[in-house]
N, C-alpha and C positions, 0 to 999 in steps of 0.2 A: 187840538187841531189848529192849523194856521188860519189866519183870516183870509178873506178873498183877495185883499190887496197884496198880502204877502205871497200868496200863490201866483198871482199875476206877475209879481216882480221876479219870482223864480222862472216862470215861463218866458218872460221877456229876455232874461239873461240867456236862457237856452236857445231861443230863437236867434239872438245875436251871434251866439257861437255857431249855429248852423250856417248863418250867412258868411261868417269868417271862413268856414270850411270851403265854401264856394269860391272865395277869393283867392285860394291857393292854386287854382287849376293850372295856370300858366307855368309856374315853377315846378309843379309836380310833373307835368308833361315833359319839360326840358330835362328834369332829373331822371326820368325813366328811359329816355332814348338810348343812352350809352349802355345801360344795363341789359337791354334786349339784344344789343349788338354783341355783347360779351358772352352770350349763351354758347356760341360756337366754340369759345375758348375754354369753357367750363368742363372739367373732367367728367366723364360719363358717370362715375360712381356718385359724384356730388349731385348731378341732375336726378339720378335715380332716388337718392335720399330725399330730395325735395318732393319728388312725385309721390313718395310714401305718405306725405302730409295729407294728400287727398283721401286716401283710404282711411287714415286715422280720423279725419274730420267726419267722414261718413259713419265710422264706428261710434264716434262721440255722439253724433246726433241720434243714432238709433238706440244706444244703450247707456251712454256716458262713458263706458269702457274704463280704461285705467286713469282717465283724466277727471273723473267725478270727485268733487271735494266732499269732505266730511261735514254734514249738516250740524252735527253735535258740536264739533270744535268751533265752528263759526258762531253758533249761538252763545257758546261760552265766551268767545272773544268779544262779541258785541255786548254781552252782559257785563263783562269786565270793564269796558270802556264807556259805558253809559250809566246814568242814574236810574234807569228804568228796569222794571222786572221783566225779564225775557225768558220764556220757556218754550216758545215755538216760533216758526216762521211768521205765523199770523201776528204774533205779538210784535215782531220786528217791523212789520208793515204799518204799525200804528205809532211808532216813535216819531218825533218831530223831524221834518225834512232837514232842519239845521244839523241835527245829529247825524243823519245819513250823509250829509255833505262832509262833515268833519271826519267821520269814520272812513269814507271813501278816499279822501285826500291823504289820510294817514296810511291807508293801505297802498295807495298809488306810490307814495314815496318809498315805502318798505319794499314793494315788489320791484321798483325801478333800481333800487340799490342791489337787490339780489341779481337782477338781470345784468347789471354792470359788472359785478364780480364774476358771474358766469361767463359773460362775453369775453372778459379779459383772460380768464383761465383757459378757455378753449381757443382763443385767438393766439395765445402764446405759441402753440404748436403748429400754427399755419394750416395748411391744407389737410394735414393728418388729423387734426382735432375739429375741423369745421363740420365734418359729418356728424360729430357728437352734438355740436351746438344747435343744429337745425331742429331736431325733434324736442330738445330740452326747452328751447325758447318758445316753441308752440305750446308745450305743457304749461310754462309759466303764464303765457297769455290766456289760455283757457281757464286756468285756475283763478287768475286775477278777475276775469269777467264773471265767473261763477260766484266768487266772493262778493263782488259788487252787486250781483243780482240778489244775493241773500241779505246784504246790508239794506237793500231797498224793499225787502219783504217778498221776494219772488223765489220760487223753488226750482233749482236746476235739475231736480229729479224728474220734472215734467218735460216731456219731449218738446212742447211748444217753446219752453224757456231755453232749451239747448239750441233750438233753431234761431231764436232771437239772439243768443250769444254768438253764434256763427255769423249772424248778420252784423253784429257789432265788430267782429273780427274783420269781416269783409270791408266794412265802412272805413276802418282805420287804414286799410291798404289800398283803397280804391282811388281813382282819379275823380275829377268833378262829375263826370257823367255817371259813374258808379255811385258816388255819394248821393247825388240827386235822386237816382232811381231807388236807392235804399230808403232815403228819407220819405219819399212819396209813398212807397209801399208800407212802411211802418206807420205813416199817418193814417192810412186806410185801416190798418190792423188795430190802431188805438180805438177807432170808432166802431169797427165791426170785427171783433176777434174771430179768427179762423181756426179750423181744426188743424191738428198737426199734419195730416196728410195734405191739406191744401197749402199749408205753409212750405212743406217740402218742395212742392211743385214750383214755388215762387223763388227758389234758390237759383234758378236760371242755369242750372247745370254745374257740376263740380269742376268742369274745365276752367270756368271763370275763376274759381277759387285758386286753382293751380297757377294760373297766369299771374294773379295778383301777388301770390307768394313768391313766384319765380322773380318777379320784378323787385319785390321787397328785399330779397336776399342778393340782389345784383351787386351791391357794394361789397357785401361779404365775399362774393366770388372773386372780386378784383383785389381787394386789400387784405382780407383776413387770411388769404392763402399764404401771405408772407410771414414766415416765422418771426416771433418777437414783435415786429411792427404790427402784426395782426392783433396783438393784445390791445393796443390803443383803439384801433378801429372797431374791434369786436365789442369792447366796453361801451363805446359811444353809441354804436348802432343798436345794440340790444337795449340799452337804457332808453333811447329815443323811441324804439318800437313799443316797449311796455308803457311808456308815458302816453303815447298816442292811443294805444288800445284801451288803456284804463280810462283816459279822458272821454273817449267815445262811449264806453260803457257807462260811465258816471252820468253823462249828459242824457243819453237815450233812456236809461232806466229812471233817472230823475224826472224826465218829461212824462213818462208813464205814470209815476206816482203823483206828480202835480196834477195831471189831467184827471186822474181818478178822484183825487180829493176835491177838485173843483166841481166835478159831477156830483159828489156827495153833498157839497154845500148847496148846490142848486136844487138838489132833491129835497133837502131839509127845509128849503125856503118855500117850497110849493105847499 
């Protein structure tokens, strides 16, 4: 286990990252304005496809649905890339945080590359393939966050973890007000874990999720509808989205693990 100083260093880096997220608010707001104005120009079937995301997120929270990752394959992956003996999620939660960081960064790069290829391929066909891109990129995002959860020793089969994952997803797509609200809420949950039912009530309505995703795909609506040229924009936007989502997941899950180990150290000192 890490020393108290090492854990404090990890926590300080995470807190600095949280402050950096707050510093982006002005540019985020400026960037979202034209996307909202473009909604009226977006074909109805594209808007309907985006609205399906809400139902799929609800299904994911309730049961995991088609997006639930394989626990066994992730255990094998982690075992292959570490020097530690891994046979369960509990074992993963005991590996050094340094290894969790390395595994997460490797995963982030891999998933970003997949999203880049996927965005380019669906962007090539413009508006006709954009409808395919939207649910696929959601699947990549959810899968990436679940894998990051497992790398940190948390089980996505648990409903509370799936809600935490949706929170990470919301965080990556929110403006400064939304980010602050999520960070404040998660800070309370770190100290006083809540039941799944109570956490569901804290999602503040699925309409909020819909609007953040509608804004997030605003640039796709404008540029990726253009055949061939949409390939460039699709590749860039999908890569950026997965990088942002995975970064949020890495930092928020790392914070949980660091705080838990700091509590363990304090308990052992008593």
